[in-house]
C-alpha positions in Angstrom: 24.1 -159.7 -27.2 24.2 -163.3 -28.4 27.7 -164.1 -27.0 28.3 -162.1 -23.9 31.3 -164.1 -23.0 33.2 -163.5 -26.3 36.6 -161.9 -25.7 37.0 -158.4 -27.1 40.1 -156.9 -29.1 39.9 -153.2 -29.3 41.5 -151.4 -32.3 41.7 -147.7 -32.0 43.8 -144.5 -33.1 43.8 -143.4 -29.4 46.9 -144.4 -27.5 46.6 -142.6 -24.3 47.1 -144.5 -21.2 43.7 -143.4 -19.7 42.0 -144.6 -22.8 43.8 -148.0 -22.6 43.1 -148.3 -18.9 39.3 -147.6 -19.4 39.1 -150.1 -22.3 40.7 -152.9 -20.2 38.4 -152.1 -17.2 35.6 -152.5 -19.6 36.5 -156.0 -20.3 38.8 -155.8 -23.4 41.4 -158.6 -23.7 43.8 -156.8 -26.0 44.3 -153.3 -27.4 45.8 -152.5 -30.7 46.9 -149.1 -31.9 46.3 -148.1 -35.5 48.1 -148.4 -37.7 49.2 -152.1 -37.0 50.5 -154.9 -39.1 48.6 -158.1 -40.2 51.2 -160.1 -38.2 50.3 -157.9 -35.0 46.7 -158.6 -35.4 47.2 -162.4 -35.8 49.5 -162.5 -32.7 47.0 -160.5 -30.7 44.2 -162.8 -31.6 46.4 -165.9 -30.9 47.2 -164.5 -27.6 43.6 -163.9 -26.7 42.6 -167.4 -27.9 45.2 -169.2 -25.9 44.2 -167.3 -22.7 40.5 -168.2 -23.2 41.3 -171.8 -24.0 43.4 -172.0 -20.8 40.5 -170.7 -18.8 38.2 -173.3 -20.3 40.5 -176.0 -19.2 40.4 -175.3 -15.6 36.9 -173.8 -15.0 35.2 -177.3 -14.6 37.7 -178.1 -11.8 36.6 -175.4 -9.5 35.2 -177.2 -6.3 31.8 -176.5 -5.2 30.9 -175.5 -1.6 30.5 -178.4 0.6 27.0 -179.6 1.5 25.4 -177.9 4.5 25.4 -179.9 7.7 23.8 -179.1 11.0 26.9 -177.1 12.2 28.8 -174.8 9.8 32.6 -175.4 9.8 33.0 -171.7 8.8 31.7 -170.4 12.0 34.1 -168.0 13.9 36.5 -166.8 11.1 36.2 -163.0 10.2 36.9 -161.9 6.7 37.8 -158.1 6.2 38.0 -156.8 2.8 40.1 -153.5 2.2 39.2 -151.7 -1.0 39.5 -148.2 -2.5 38.0 -146.1 -5.3 41.5 -145.5 -6.8 45.2 -146.8 -6.4 47.9 -144.9 -4.5 45.7 -144.0 -1.3 47.4 -146.5 1.1 45.0 -149.5 0.6 47.7 -152.1 0.9 49.4 -150.5 3.8 46.1 -150.5 5.7 45.5 -154.2 4.7 49.1 -155.3 5.8 49.0 -153.5 9.1 45.5 -154.5 10.0 46.5 -158.2 9.4 49.7 -157.7 11.5 47.6 -156.1 14.3 45.0 -158.8 14.3 47.8 -161.3 14.9 49.5 -159.3 17.7 46.2 -158.4 19.4 44.5 -161.7 19.2 47.3 -164.4 18.8 44.8 -166.0 16.2 45.7 -167.5 12.9 45.7 -164.8 10.3 45.9 -164.9 6.5 46.5 -161.9 4.2 45.3 -162.4 0.7 46.5 -160.1 -2.1 43.5 -159.9 -4.5 44.8 -157.0 -6.5 45.2 -159.3 -9.4 46.9 -156.9 -11.9 49.2 -154.7 -9.7 49.2 -156.1 -6.2 52.0 -154.9 -3.9 51.7 -157.1 -0.9 54.6 -159.3 -1.9 56.8 -156.2 -2.4 55.9 -154.4 0.7 56.6 -157.5 2.8 59.7 -158.5 0.7 58.3 -162.0 0.0 59.3 -164.5 -2.7 56.8 -164.6 -5.7 57.7 -168.1 -6.5 54.1 -169.3 -5.6 51.1 -167.1 -6.1 47.2 -167.4 -6.3 47.7 -168.3 -10.0 49.1 -171.8 -8.9 45.7 -172.5 -7.4 43.7 -171.9 -10.4 45.9 -173.2 -13.1 46.7 -176.6 -11.5 44.9 -179.9 -12.2 44.5 -180.4 -8.4 41.4 -179.4 -6.5 41.7 -176.2 -4.2 42.0 -177.8 -0.9 43.8 -176.9 2.3 46.8 -179.2 1.5 47.3 -177.3 -1.8 46.6 -173.8 -0.4 49.0 -174.4 2.5 51.7 -175.1 0.1 51.2 -172.0 -1.8 51.0 -169.6 1.2 54.0 -167.6 1.9 55.3 -167.0 5.5 54.9 -163.3 6.5 55.7 -161.3 9.6 54.6 -162.3 13.1 53.5 -165.7 11.7 51.1 -164.3 9.2 50.4 -166.4 6.1 50.2 -164.7 2.8 48.5 -165.6 -0.4 50.3 -163.4 -3.0 48.8 -162.0 -6.2 49.9 -162.9 -9.6 53.6 -161.8 -10.5 52.4 -160.4 -13.9 49.2 -158.4 -14.7 48.1 -160.7 -17.6 47.7 -163.6 -15.2 45.1 -161.7 -13.1 42.5 -162.5 -15.7 42.7 -166.3 -14.8 41.2 -165.7 -11.5 37.4 -165.9 -11.6 34.7 -165.4 -9.0 34.3 -169.1 -8.5 38.1 -169.3 -7.6 37.8 -166.6 -5.0 34.8 -168.3 -3.3 36.6 -171.7 -3.3 39.8 -170.2 -1.8 38.0 -168.2 0.8 36.0 -171.2 1.9 39.2 -173.0 2.5 40.8 -170.2 4.3 37.7 -169.7 6.7 38.2 -173.3 7.8 41.8 -172.8 8.7 42.2 -169.2 10.0 40.4 -167.1 12.6 41.0 -164.0 10.5 41.4 -163.4 6.7 42.2 -160.0 5.4 41.8 -159.3 1.6 43.6 -156.5 -0.2 41.5 -156.0 -3.2 42.2 -154.1 -6.5 40.6 -150.7 -7.4 38.9 -152.1 -10.5 35.3 -153.5 -9.9 36.3 -157.0 -11.2 34.2 -160.0 -10.6 36.8 -161.3 -8.1 36.5 -158.0 -6.1 32.6 -158.2 -6.2 32.8 -161.8 -5.1 35.1 -160.9 -2.2 32.7 -158.1 -1.2 29.9 -160.5 -1.0 31.9 -163.0 1.2 33.4 -160.3 3.5 32.2 -159.7 7.1 33.7 -156.3 7.0 34.4 -153.9 4.2 37.0 -151.2 4.8 37.0 -148.4 2.1 40.2 -146.5 2.1 40.2 -142.9 0.8 42.7 -140.1 0.8 42.2 -136.4 1.8 42.0 -134.8 -1.6 39.0 -133.6 -3.7 39.4 -136.5 -6.1 40.0 -139.0 -3.2 36.8 -137.9 -1.3 34.9 -138.1 -4.6 36.2 -141.7 -5.4 35.4 -142.8 -1.8 31.7 -141.4 -2.2 31.4 -143.3 -5.5 32.7 -146.4 -3.8 30.2 -146.2 -1.0 27.4 -145.7 -3.5 28.5 -148.8 -5.4 28.3 -150.8 -2.2 24.9 -149.4 -1.4 23.6 -150.3 -4.9 25.1 -153.9 -4.3 22.8 -154.1 -1.2 25.9 -154.3 1.2 24.7 -153.7 4.7 26.0 -150.4 6.0 26.9 -152.2 9.3 29.5 -154.1 7.5 31.0 -151.0 5.8 33.6 -148.6 7.4 35.5 -145.8 6.1 39.3 -145.0 6.7 40.8 -141.7 5.6 44.6 -142.0 5.0 47.3 -139.3 5.5 44.9 -137.1 7.5 46.5 -133.7 8.3 45.4 -131.8 11.5 45.9 -128.6 9.4 43.9 -129.8 6.5 41.0 -127.8 5.2 38.7 -130.8 5.6 37.8 -131.9 9.2 36.0 -135.1 10.2 32.6 -133.4 10.1 33.0 -132.0 6.6 34.3 -135.3 5.3 31.4 -137.1 6.7 28.9 -134.6 5.4 30.3 -135.0 2.0 30.5 -138.8 2.1 27.1 -139.0 4.0 28.9 -141.8 6.0 30.8 -141.9 9.4 34.6 -142.0 9.1 35.9 -144.9 11.3 39.6 -144.3 11.0 41.6 -141.3 10.4 45.2 -142.3 9.7 47.5 -139.3 10.5 50.0 -138.1 8.0 53.4 -139.5 9.1 55.4 -139.7 5.8 58.8 -140.5 7.4 57.4 -143.1 9.7 55.3 -144.8 7.0 57.9 -144.5 4.4 60.5 -146.2 6.6 58.2 -148.9 7.3 57.5 -149.5 3.6 61.2 -149.2 2.7 62.2 -151.8 5.4 59.3 -154.1 4.3 58.1 -154.3 8.0 54.6 -153.5 9.1 54.4 -150.3 11.0 52.5 -152.0 13.9 55.6 -154.3 14.2 58.4 -151.8 13.8 56.8 -149.0 15.8 54.1 -150.6 17.9 53.6 -147.6 20.1 53.2 -145.0 17.3 49.8 -143.3 16.9 49.1 -145.0 13.6 49.9 -148.4 15.2 47.6 -147.8 18.1 44.8 -147.0 15.7 45.3 -150.4 13.8 45.5 -152.2 17.0 42.3 -150.6 18.2 40.6 -151.4 14.9 41.9 -155.1 15.3 40.3 -155.4 18.8 37.1 -154.1 17.6 36.8 -156.7 14.8 37.7 -159.5 17.1 35.1 -161.2 19.3 35.4 -160.5 23.0 36.8 -163.9 23.8 39.3 -163.7 21.0 41.6 -161.1 22.6 44.8 -161.5 24.4 46.9 -159.0 26.3 48.6 -156.9 23.6 51.9 -156.3 25.5 53.1 -159.9 25.5 56.8 -160.9 25.4 56.4 -161.5 21.6 55.3 -157.9 20.8 57.9 -156.4 23.0 60.6 -158.2 21.3 62.8 -156.2 18.8 61.3 -156.1 15.4 64.5 -157.4 13.9 64.3 -160.6 15.8 60.4 -161.1 15.2 60.6 -160.5 11.5 63.1 -162.2 9.2 63.0 -160.7 5.7 62.8 -163.2 2.8 63.5 -163.0 -0.8 
């Protein structure tokens, strides 16, 4: 193909949602359903042109990684990427509670990044204001440095800092791999732990985050399609030459009475299951409804203990602090002020 970066507008008689979704995942910028008017075609082309022109304006401003010195300033920060083969399996719930657990267990500086660039839910699930998002960083004339990033980050529970995803799906296309690398480089210098909640689409931003992550947590659900999608995601990571030692599998909403047990799941996936999150719909639903991480609202629940154990396993031995401090014992209502 002579112009591989040319934006694509698809015109089709097919209007089903799945057809549209697959077209957009394949890289289409616009989708027109026949029959359409000439004005609609012109408006669609104009929108794509303006979006591409906007991209071209900021791409040269993406900062390059700093020159290597004898001692790397990135040493010590752990980046954990949470991903899944499909939406709706609890990926964001896992990312939020892992970030909160890391803060509670280690007392370190923790940043949660919403890299689900089209339909991210971190802001909604933590009841945070979307006044500033990752889009601010890639659209601005300013370089992506700590002072700029610090101004964009929102304040989350337990002292978490949160980088919110775009407030509308069309802005997700502005975030490129170069931006992801620049942002993660800045966060590595300022935080002890970075937890990234990625989208289910295999976008260039997600692939870049996969390359940068120290740990990749693949979240699946206990259904036949869910297990199939998890297997495909693991196969994709293998094809990308991601070290198996960096990858772990978490099965969400595990039911003790389910047909599938750990052994059968692992045989099907050909991969060990690191975390089995029990099915507690009332507890989990209440946590999401109140916009408070479960590890904060119910620190002694079975699910919270799993996340806290995972956080301890990801932290270096000298990065742990006693879990039962006065801060963690304080009522959640005092430790987490909801924001709008």
